[in-house]
N, C-alpha and C positions, 0 to 999 in steps of 0.2 A: 505493500501500499503506500502511497506517496503522498503527500501534500501540494500535490500541482496539477494541473490538467493541462490539456494539449490546446484547449481553447481559453486562451487567456481572460477572454472577454468575461467569462463566469464569475474570476477571482473579484472583478471590479464592479458587479453589478451591486454588491454591497452597499457603493456608494448611494444609491436611489433609496436608503435607509435614513432618511434624515433625523437628525438629533433634534428632539422636541425640548426646547427649554419653556418649563411652565412657569407661572408665576411664582415667584419665591417670596411675596411677603408674608411676613408674620413666620421666617424661617429663623435659625441659629446663623451666627456667624459663616459658618461653612456650608451654609446653603442646606443642611438638613433641618428637616423639620422638628421642633420639640419632641421629646419621647411621649410627652402625655397627648401628643395630635392622632395616635392610632393610627399610622402609616403602615401600610403591610410591608414587611421586613423580609426582606431574602437575601441569602448567601450563598455562594458558587464557591464549590472548590474546585481551583483550577483556574491559571489565567492563560491559556492556550484557545485558539480558535472556536473550540466548543463553549468554554466560559465567557470567551467575549461576545460570543452571537448569542446565547443566552440572555446575556445581561441588556445587549443591544435591544432585542425583540420585547424584553420585560419592561424597559423605561419607555419605549415607542408605544407597546398597548396599554399601560398602565404609568401615566404621569406621575402618580400619588404616592409609587415603590419606591423603598430605599433599597439599593444593591449591593451590598459588598463582597469585595473576591478577594478571596485567600489563597495565599500561592506559596510553595515551601522554600523556593528560591528567593532573591532580592529583586530581581529582575522579571517583568513579565514577557508573555506571550508564546512562551512554550516552544513547540513544534516548528513556528514560525520561525523564530530566531535558532533553534536548536536542531531542526530536521530538513528546512529548506536547502538545498546546496547552495554553495557561496556564488556560482557562477548562474545563477536563477535570482537577480536581484529584484526584478519586477513582479516574483511570487511575492515578494515580501512587502508590497507597495499597501496590503490590509493591514499593516501595523498603522496606519493613519486612521482608519475607520476605528479599530480598537482604542486609538489614542483618543478620539473625539469621545468616546463612550467611558472612559476611564475619567477623563475632565468633566462629564455632565454633572450637575449638582446633585444626582440623585446617588450618582456611583461613588466608591470607595475601594481604594486596592489596599492591601493589607499583604504584603511580601515576608519573607524570613521566617511565616509561620506553617510549621509542618500538621497537618490535621491528623489526627491518630496518636499524635505524640505530644506536641504542646498544648493542643485542644482536643477533646472529642467530640464524636458526631453528634454524642448525645447532646453536651454542653452547648454544641451550634442549634439543635432542635431546642431546647430551653429559651435558648435568646431569640430565635427568628421564627417568624409562621412559617417559612419553606427553606428547606436544605439544598441544592442542587449538587450533584457530585458532578463534577466535568475534570477531572483530573488524568484522564486518557490513559494512554499503556507503555507503563515505563518497563515492563519486563520483558524478556526474550524467549521464544518459543526454540524448545530445544530440539536439536537433531536427533537425538536419540540414539547413537551411532558410535561405537565405540572409538576413543582416539580424540573426542570432542575437546577434551581439556589439555589437550598437546600446546604447549607454546607455537605460535602462528596461526592460532586457529581463533577467530572474533565473530562475535555477531556483528551485522551491520547497522543495529541501533548502537553499539558502543564506537564502532569505527565513525560513524557519521558525528555522535557525540564529541567525538575527540577534535576532529577537522573543524567542527562547530564552535567548541568552546564550553560544551556542556562540563561543569564543574567536574561533578563524578566519574568522567573520562577522560581526564588531563594525565593520569599515570600509565594510561593506554600504551604509551611509546611503540605502537607496531614495528614489527622487525621489517624492513623494506627492502632487504639485502638479495631474496632471490629474483629471478627471472620471470618465474611462472605465478600467476596469482588466479584462483578459482572462485567464483560466486558463486553461490548457491541461492537459486532465485531468478527471476528473470521481471521482477516488478518495478515500476520506476526509480524505488533505492535501491535495486542492485545496479541498475545503470547510470545512477550517481556517483556510486562508490567506482564503477568501471570508468568513467569519466575523470573523475578527478584523479583516480590512480595514473591516467595516461595521458591526462592533459600538459600541453607545454606550461612551464612554471612562469613563462611573460604573461600568459592568460590569468592563472591565477594570483599571479602576484597583485591584480588590478581588483581582488574580489576583497569579501572581509573574512575568509579563511584565515585562522589563527597563525600567528607567527612561527610558534614550535613546528606545526603541520607543513606549513609552507618549506620550513626549514627540511624537514625528514624527507618531503616529497622533491626536494631538489636533487637529494642523494639517493632516492630510490633508484632499486636494480631494476625494478618490474618493468619488462617490455612487452609482456603477454598474459592477456588476460581473457579468460574463459569463463562465461556466464551461462552457468545448468540449469536445466528445465527437468521434470519430470514429464511434461507433456510434450507437444509440438507446436510447429510456427504458429497454426490456427488458434491456439491458446494460450500465447503468450499477454504476460498480465502487465508489461508496460504500454505507454501512449504513444502517438505517432512522435511528437513534439521532442520525445527523450531519445527514441530511435534515429530521428531525424540527426539529431546533435552527434549521436556516435557515429553515425555515416560520415558524417561533415568534419569531426573531429579533427584538427590539424595532427601532421605527422604520423596519422595512423592509418591502418587499414585493415578491413574486415577480411574474417576467413572464414568461411560458411563449409559445411559438410553437403554436398550437392543431394546425395541419398536421404539428408532429413527434409528435404521440401518434395518427395515424391506424390505426386496425388492433388499437391497443395493447389495447384495452378486449374484444376476443373473446380475444386472446392472454392475460390474465389469468388465465382457469381453470385454465389446464394448469402453469402457473409453481409449482414449488418454494414452501413456505409463506415462508421469507423474502423470496424474490426478490418474490413476490406480495403480501406485507403492503409492500414498498419502491413496487414498482408503483403499488398502490392509491394511497397517500398523494401519487405525483407526480402521477396522474391527477386526485384529486381537488384538488390545488393548482393546476393547471393549467387544467382543466375546468369545474369545480364552479362555480356562482355562490356566492359567499362569503353566510355570515349577515349581521343588520344591524352586530352587534359586531364583526365582522370586516373589512367593507366599509368602517367607519369609520376602525378601526385603519389599514388599509391606505390610505385615503384620505390620511390624518397624515402617513403615512412620507415621511421626505425621501431614503430611501436604495432602491436598486433592485438584486436581483438576478435573472439568468434564467440556464437552461440552455439551451446550444445544441447541439442535436444534429446528427450526420450531417455534422460539418464537421473537415477538418482544415488545420492550418496549413502554407501554401506558400511564404510569405516575410513577413517583419515588413519594413515601409515605414518609411523614413526622413523626417522632416523637410524643407525645402527646403535646410537645410545641411548635411544629411547625416550628421548628429550625433546625433539623439536619435530616438526610435520617435516613429511620427507615428499608425500603424494597423497592421493586420494583415489580409494576404489569406487567405481561407480557401478550399480546395477543397471542392464541396459532392457528398455521399458518398452512394450507396444501398447498402441491405443485399442480400447474397446470402446465403441461409439463411436459418436462425431460431434462437432463443434463445442460448445462450454461445458456439456454434460460427459464429454469423453474422459475414461476414468484410465491412469495407467498401471497395466499388470505388467509383473516381471517375466521375461524370458529365460530367466537362468545364465545368461550369459552375464560376464561382467568384462568391466575396461580400467585399466589402471593408467593414472595420470601424474607424472612429477609435477611437484608444485611444493613450494616453502611458506606460501599464505593463502589460509583459507577463510572465506567471508561467508557468514550463514546469512541469509538475506531471505528469510522465509517467515519474517511477519513477528509485529511487537504482540504481547498482551497485557492486559490489564491484571493488576493484582489487587486484594481485596486490601481495604483501608482501615478498617475498625472492625472489630467482632460483632459490633451490634449492625451492620449493615449485610442485607442477604446478598449471596455472593455464589455464582454458578462456575464452579471452577471447571468443568468441561468444556464451557463456551468461555470461559474467562470474562463473565460479563455480570452485570449487575442484572437480575433479572427485572424486567419492567415490560409495562403496556403504556405506550405511547410516552415513554420518560416517564411515569410512573411508578416507583418503586412498587415492588408488590409486596404485600403485608406490611408496609411502613407509610402511615399516613403522613403527609407534608414532605415526605423523602422524594425526591426525583434525579434523573440523571440523565444526562446529554455525551454527545462526540461518541469516541471511541469505546467508551465504558458501557454505553447504551446499546452500540450496534455489531463491538467486536473493530480490528482496525483495518477497516475500507474505506475506499474511496480518496476522493482528495477537496480542497477546502469547502469546494461548493457543495460538495455532499455533506460536509461538519455543518456548513452554514445550515443548510435547509434541517438537518436532524437535529438542531439546536432550537432553530426556528419552531418545529413541532413540541419541544418539550416546553418550552416558553409558552406557546399556546395551550398547552395543558393545562398547566399550571395557573395560567389568566382563566382559564375557563372553571377551573376548583375551585380560585378567587369569586368569580362573578357567580357562580351557582352555590355559593355556600358550602359546597363538600370540603374546602379549607376554610378554616375558621377565623377571620382576621377580624375579629369583634374586640378583641382583648389586647392590650397594649404589648408590646413585646421592645424588650432593651435594647437588642441587636447589638451592634458594636460595641454600645457604652460597657455593658457586662462583659462581654469577650476581651475588651481591651483591660479590665481590672484581673479577669483570671490570669492573660499574658501577663501582666507586669508582675503578678504576685510569683510566676515562676521564671521571672526574668528572662524572659523574651521580650524582645525591642523588634516592632515589625517596622518595615520599611513601606514608607507610604508613595503613591506616585509621584510628587515633586522630589522624594528621594531619588527614586528611579532616574529621573530628567537628569540628575546631577552625573548618574553612571552613564547615562546616555550622552550627556555633553563631554565628558573626559574619553570616554571610547570613540567619540567621531571627530574631537581634535588630534586623540593618538593616531587615527588612520589618516586625517589629513598631512600629518607630518610624515608618514610612510607611504603618501599616495594611495592609499586605499579608503573605500568608503566609511570603513569603521576598522577601530583595531581592539577587539572585547577584551574585558577583565576575565580572567581565567578562573581565577579562585573564590568561594563565597566571602573569604577575609578581606581580600583588596574591593570586593562589592561595596561590603558593608562600612570600610574605612572611607570609601568616598561618598557614600549615602549619609554619613553621619558628619562630614565636614561641616 
């Protein structure tokens, strides 16, 4: 799953959601109504796209609501900051819309607060009329194969977090001294990782990629990246934009296996339009003899990328010392059925590939936050109906925690608006009792103070933002991120 879409227009449709400024007469100095006025109080856990889109829709639909957003890190925006590829700055423009929401008189941001540790979900439920869980999917899906704990094996989530400046991933220091890397999975995140591994440093230097990652990639020996999927070209999970970027990536050439595309040409005509365009571009790249100019470009390329279809990992193989990754054993599959519903079935054949780096991009997964919250561990979601958490009045969820890790930012936007609509319906119908006054952030701030937790408010984040922008400007980049929570808090509290 990725936070991007090939149709960028979808990402900017958010701008139609105009911020409603309502009459603030009679409010206190921060634009918040006094506690006695009995305004509905909602808190949102998580400040990624799901959290902000939920807040945005609530404020638009109920101008009398107070929305507080709690975030574990001192910085907002979740995977827009830590998941979107550094060379996709246009996708991060949604931050402008989120900033408008955060600065609305009805909205407050409290960073550096870990729900489930600093404050419980139960305590939030006592302080607010409704609690919306939007904290996303921070866990990794395990491959479940021998050798996945060897040095040289990483999850895509951690690898992306490393080059995007996620504090918890800064110790990763991936070893890039091998020539061949294998990426398991063929979604947009897998292609992001492949592109970052193979991009010329001059391109990356102009992005907000972190300085340590830039230095490591400048020294990288990786020259060949195989992007492995268990099914065929017609089932590939990436979008055409990401594929096109791979095809046109400077100083690289594609290497496809012609046999993988048997029968695909005949299947193309029956495919829906986005899938058809994607498959046609793959066929062209794999099967057509390139023109003179493209052939020359490919001949001069020093790096190679390739899709490997119909393959599943069965073992990561170690070097003679049994410490490092030396290769991967892949099962060869065949498909049963056709189209999106086709299943990969083992043929009994295997194939060994020598490589020193394996990156697993088979999906993120949500984790339970608090024992009081229902959690379906097989689906890794909070069981819900239209965002209403089952058997838990006043508790809601949005984003990947609600649906599982699927779709792009526009998908998350729609799913979060749906949750906000459910909440507003419950307020309007009386299903959610908002008649009694609730203290909201007043009581939570008191609890946090007693526990020695000092939240970071949005104006503190703006100090961090300003320092990062000026550091970036000095280095000729859009931004140079602060990489530790300590550094962030130091700047926020100046």
